[in-house]
FIDREN-523106 format. One record per residue (C-alpha): x, y, z. Coordinates in steps of 0.05 Angstrom, whole numbers, plus 5000, padded with zeros to 4 digits. Last residue first. Example, Ala and Ser with C-alpha at 12.3 -4.5 7.8 and 13.67 -1.06 7.14 Angstrom:
<site east="5273" north="4979" up="5143"/>
<site east="5246" north="4910" up="5156"/>
***
This chain:
<site east="8521" north="7741" up="2298"/>
<site east="8509" north="7793" up="2357"/>
<site east="8573" north="7832" up="2337"/>
<site east="8586" north="7831" up="2259"/>
<site east="8555" north="7894" up="2226"/>
<site east="8571" north="7930" up="2290"/>
<site east="8638" north="7938" up="2265"/>
<site east="8615" north="7996" up="2215"/>
<site east="8589" north="8026" up="2278"/>
<site east="8643" north="8077" up="2293"/>
<site east="8659" north="8088" up="2228"/>
<site east="8590" north="8109" up="2219"/>
<site east="8596" north="8146" up="2278"/>
<site east="8654" north="8188" up="2254"/>
<site east="8632" north="8203" up="2186"/>
<site east="8561" north="8237" up="2218"/>
<site east="8615" north="8284" up="2259"/>
<site east="8627" north="8270" up="2331"/>
<site east="8610" north="8328" up="2383"/>
<site east="8651" north="8296" up="2435"/>
<site east="8658" north="8282" up="2513"/>
<site east="8713" north="8262" up="2543"/>
<site east="8736" north="8195" up="2577"/>
<site east="8788" north="8172" up="2632"/>
<site east="8822" north="8111" up="2649"/>
<site east="8893" north="8136" up="2641"/>
<site east="8887" north="8207" up="2623"/>
<site east="8893" north="8236" up="2549"/>
<site east="8816" north="8226" up="2545"/>
<site east="8789" north="8160" up="2517"/>
<site east="8721" north="8174" up="2480"/>
<site east="8655" north="8195" up="2501"/>
<site east="8588" north="8200" up="2456"/>
<site east="8516" north="8222" up="2467"/>
<site east="8472" north="8189" up="2419"/>
<site east="8411" north="8210" up="2385"/>
<site east="8434" north="8270" up="2340"/>
<site east="8495" north="8220" up="2320"/>
<site east="8438" north="8164" up="2287"/>
<site east="8380" north="8134" up="2307"/>
<site east="8314" north="8136" up="2267"/>
<site east="8243" north="8135" up="2276"/>
<site east="8215" north="8067" up="2315"/>
<site east="8239" north="8031" up="2371"/>
<site east="8171" north="7980" up="2378"/>
<site east="8117" north="7971" up="2423"/>
<site east="8080" north="7906" up="2394"/>
<site east="7997" north="7914" up="2380"/>
<site east="8005" north="7871" up="2315"/>
<site east="7993" north="7938" up="2271"/>
<site east="8054" north="7969" up="2301"/>
<site east="8058" north="8011" up="2365"/>
<site east="8108" north="8066" up="2370"/>
<site east="8168" north="8089" up="2404"/>
<site east="8223" north="8146" up="2398"/>
<site east="8299" north="8145" up="2420"/>
<site east="8342" north="8188" up="2454"/>
<site east="8411" north="8152" up="2483"/>
<site east="8458" north="8180" up="2533"/>
<site east="8529" north="8163" up="2564"/>
<site east="8553" north="8115" up="2508"/>
<site east="8633" north="8101" up="2513"/>
<site east="8673" north="8102" up="2448"/>
<site east="8733" north="8044" up="2438"/>
<site east="8695" north="8003" up="2384"/>
<site east="8673" north="7950" up="2438"/>
<site east="8651" north="8000" up="2486"/>
<site east="8604" north="8026" up="2431"/>
<site east="8571" north="7955" up="2429"/>
<site east="8567" north="7950" up="2502"/>
<site east="8528" north="8017" up="2505"/>
<site east="8489" north="8000" up="2441"/>
<site east="8458" north="7933" up="2482"/>
<site east="8455" north="7980" up="2545"/>
<site east="8415" north="8037" up="2514"/>
<site east="8363" north="7992" up="2473"/>
<site east="8350" north="7958" up="2536"/>
<site east="8345" north="8016" up="2580"/>
<site east="8300" north="8048" up="2526"/>
<site east="8247" north="7980" up="2523"/>
<site east="8256" north="7983" up="2595"/>
<site east="8226" north="8048" up="2605"/>
<site east="8172" north="8039" up="2558"/>
<site east="8150" north="7979" up="2589"/>
<site east="8154" north="8009" up="2653"/>
<site east="8098" north="8067" up="2634"/>
<site east="8057" north="8010" up="2604"/>
<site east="8059" north="7975" up="2672"/>
<site east="8045" north="8043" up="2713"/>
<site east="7993" north="8063" up="2666"/>
<site east="7988" north="8104" up="2601"/>
<site east="7934" north="8095" up="2551"/>
<site east="7900" north="8164" up="2564"/>
<site east="7970" north="8201" up="2543"/>
<site east="7942" north="8271" up="2504"/>
<site east="7917" north="8284" up="2571"/>
<site east="7853" north="8275" up="2604"/>
<site east="7862" north="8205" up="2625"/>
<site east="7930" north="8222" up="2650"/>
<site east="7899" north="8283" up="2710"/>
<site east="7930" north="8344" up="2700"/>
<site east="7989" north="8379" up="2715"/>
<site east="8020" north="8456" up="2693"/>
<site east="8092" north="8495" up="2685"/>
<site east="8116" north="8453" up="2745"/>
<site east="8161" north="8480" up="2800"/>
<site east="8225" north="8508" up="2805"/>
<site east="8247" north="8446" up="2842"/>
<site east="8252" north="8410" up="2767"/>
<site east="8305" north="8459" up="2755"/>
<site east="8300" north="8504" up="2694"/>
<site east="8314" north="8481" up="2614"/>
<site east="8262" north="8424" up="2608"/>
<site east="8212" north="8476" up="2634"/>
<site east="8167" north="8413" up="2671"/>
<site east="8095" north="8382" up="2657"/>
<site east="8063" north="8347" up="2712"/>
<site east="8014" north="8286" up="2691"/>
<site east="7972" north="8257" up="2743"/>
<site east="7951" north="8178" up="2750"/>
<site east="7949" north="8186" up="2828"/>
<site east="7989" north="8118" up="2836"/>
<site east="8032" north="8130" up="2794"/>
<site east="8047" north="8201" up="2774"/>
<site east="8082" north="8212" up="2695"/>
<site east="8129" north="8259" up="2697"/>
<site east="8131" north="8302" up="2632"/>
<site east="8195" north="8344" up="2611"/>
<site east="8164" north="8395" up="2568"/>
<site east="8189" north="8400" up="2488"/>
<site east="8245" north="8381" up="2443"/>
<site east="8292" north="8367" up="2499"/>
<site east="8368" north="8403" up="2486"/>
<site east="8425" north="8358" up="2474"/>
<site east="8424" north="8381" up="2407"/>
<site east="8410" north="8349" up="2332"/>
<site east="8349" north="8376" up="2302"/>
<site east="8305" north="8318" up="2326"/>
<site east="8288" north="8270" up="2274"/>
<site east="8214" north="8265" up="2241"/>
<site east="8152" north="8224" up="2252"/>
<site east="8108" north="8276" up="2277"/>
<site east="8057" north="8291" up="2324"/>
<site east="8099" north="8344" up="2363"/>
<site east="8141" north="8317" up="2422"/>
<site east="8134" north="8315" up="2499"/>
<site east="8192" north="8292" up="2539"/>
<site east="8205" north="8224" up="2573"/>
<site east="8267" north="8217" up="2618"/>
<site east="8298" north="8151" up="2640"/>
<site east="8361" north="8142" up="2675"/>
<site east="8404" north="8082" up="2669"/>
<site east="8410" north="8029" up="2710"/>
<site east="8454" north="8038" up="2738"/>
<site east="8461" north="8118" up="2737"/>
<site east="8531" north="8155" up="2749"/>
<site east="8549" north="8216" up="2769"/>
<site east="8594" north="8253" up="2723"/>
<site east="8570" north="8327" up="2740"/>
<site east="8529" north="8324" up="2813"/>
<site east="8458" north="8312" up="2812"/>
<site east="8416" north="8364" up="2864"/>
<site east="8406" north="8412" up="2810"/>
<site east="8361" north="8359" up="2767"/>
<site east="8335" north="8402" up="2707"/>
<site east="8398" north="8445" up="2689"/>
<site east="8441" north="8385" up="2708"/>
<site east="8404" north="8334" up="2663"/>
<site east="8420" north="8392" up="2597"/>
<site east="8490" north="8369" up="2600"/>
<site east="8509" north="8321" up="2649"/>
<site east="8491" north="8265" up="2688"/>
<site east="8516" north="8198" up="2660"/>
<site east="8488" north="8129" up="2643"/>
<site east="8427" north="8176" up="2608"/>
<site east="8371" north="8145" up="2575"/>
<site east="8319" north="8198" up="2536"/>
<site east="8253" north="8182" up="2518"/>
<site east="8221" north="8230" up="2463"/>
<site east="8144" north="8217" up="2467"/>
<site east="8087" north="8238" up="2417"/>
<site east="8076" north="8158" up="2410"/>
<site east="8085" north="8135" up="2339"/>
<site east="8029" north="8092" up="2299"/>
<site east="8079" north="8049" up="2268"/>
<site east="8088" north="8029" up="2199"/>
<site east="8139" north="7973" up="2193"/>
<site east="8213" north="7993" up="2165"/>
<site east="8242" north="7999" up="2093"/>
<site east="8303" north="8034" up="2090"/>
<site east="8337" north="8090" up="2046"/>
<site east="8398" north="8120" up="2036"/>
<site east="8460" north="8076" up="2014"/>
<site east="8397" north="8026" up="1988"/>
<site east="8342" north="7987" up="2002"/>
<site east="8362" north="7967" up="2084"/>
<site east="8321" north="7923" up="2117"/>
<site east="8262" north="7908" up="2168"/>
<site east="8272" north="7961" up="2217"/>
<site east="8211" north="7977" up="2267"/>
<site east="8264" north="7957" up="2324"/>
<site east="8249" north="7905" up="2378"/>
<site east="8314" north="7896" up="2418"/>
<site east="8323" north="7821" up="2410"/>
<site east="8401" north="7827" up="2400"/>
<site east="8396" north="7813" up="2327"/>
<site east="8348" north="7873" up="2324"/>
<site east="8388" north="7924" up="2365"/>
<site east="8445" north="7903" up="2319"/>
<site east="8410" north="7916" up="2246"/>
<site east="8377" north="7978" up="2277"/>
<site east="8444" north="8015" up="2298"/>
<site east="8478" north="7985" up="2231"/>
<site east="8416" north="8016" up="2188"/>
<site east="8424" north="8084" up="2232"/>
<site east="8492" north="8090" up="2221"/>
<site east="8489" north="8077" up="2145"/>
<site east="8438" north="8126" up="2135"/>
<site east="8480" north="8178" up="2176"/>
<site east="8538" north="8160" up="2131"/>
<site east="8496" north="8170" up="2065"/>
<site east="8478" north="8233" up="2078"/>
<site east="8429" north="8257" up="2022"/>
<site east="8362" north="8262" up="2035"/>
<site east="8354" north="8204" up="2080"/>
<site east="8299" north="8155" up="2066"/>
<site east="8255" north="8123" up="2104"/>
<site east="8206" north="8071" up="2064"/>
<site east="8147" north="8048" up="2097"/>
<site east="8106" north="7984" up="2121"/>
<site east="8036" north="7965" up="2139"/>
<site east="7999" north="7962" up="2071"/>
<site east="8044" north="7989" up="2013"/>
<site east="8109" north="8023" up="2013"/>
<site east="8081" north="8094" up="2035"/>
<site east="8141" north="8148" up="2038"/>
<site east="8175" north="8176" up="2091"/>
<site east="8226" north="8228" up="2075"/>
<site east="8281" north="8260" up="2128"/>
<site east="8336" north="8305" up="2136"/>
<site east="8294" north="8374" up="2137"/>
<site east="8225" north="8338" up="2147"/>
<site east="8176" north="8311" up="2103"/>
<site east="8120" north="8270" up="2122"/>
<site east="8074" north="8213" up="2078"/>
<site east="8098" north="8220" up="2012"/>
<site east="8076" north="8178" up="1955"/>
<site east="8108" north="8105" up="1938"/>
<site east="8107" north="8101" up="1860"/>
***
């Protein structure tokens, strides 16, 4: 019988033997299906994730990762909490490539709480100089940092310029793949949150889960060629991702 490694409001993480875990949603079939379809698509499109296979309607098997205590937020369009931090940005401003922000997370492998507000401070890694700056995510960056420290004295001593760029690129690759997929089913992806971890083979992979709480979506508006932001339900997103099953095959 697998034993519990971690448990959150929506997830239970179970030991599945050497190198793998079972991630079980406590009740929500729609959320489980969304996460599995998204991970299946990313894997088919060669965006590396920890996902292995869906075990049942609320459980999937994944590679065990050493999770980085970071959340990466990739964004195509400026809006929401981003505008609080970046007062020089205009609402609706587009980023190409997508803008990627880093936020600090507690040491856990649990899903976010489901809103646009970050879980922890905004992190800015300075290269060269090798310093880490923390900012209040709900205040303008020009208000100044909360604190700063050398990267090698921080919780992220592994972070260097090359590693940082690899993380940013992985977040952008995931965003680009899902952006194209959602456009194909009539929605626009404008924001995506991902968490990354290191496998026992030393590979950086997308981990945890990706469900509606990690997605900022828009659907066609009443005016021609416009999109309006929505707060989709679990079932709404599950229906959108049903067609992901055949993409990339």
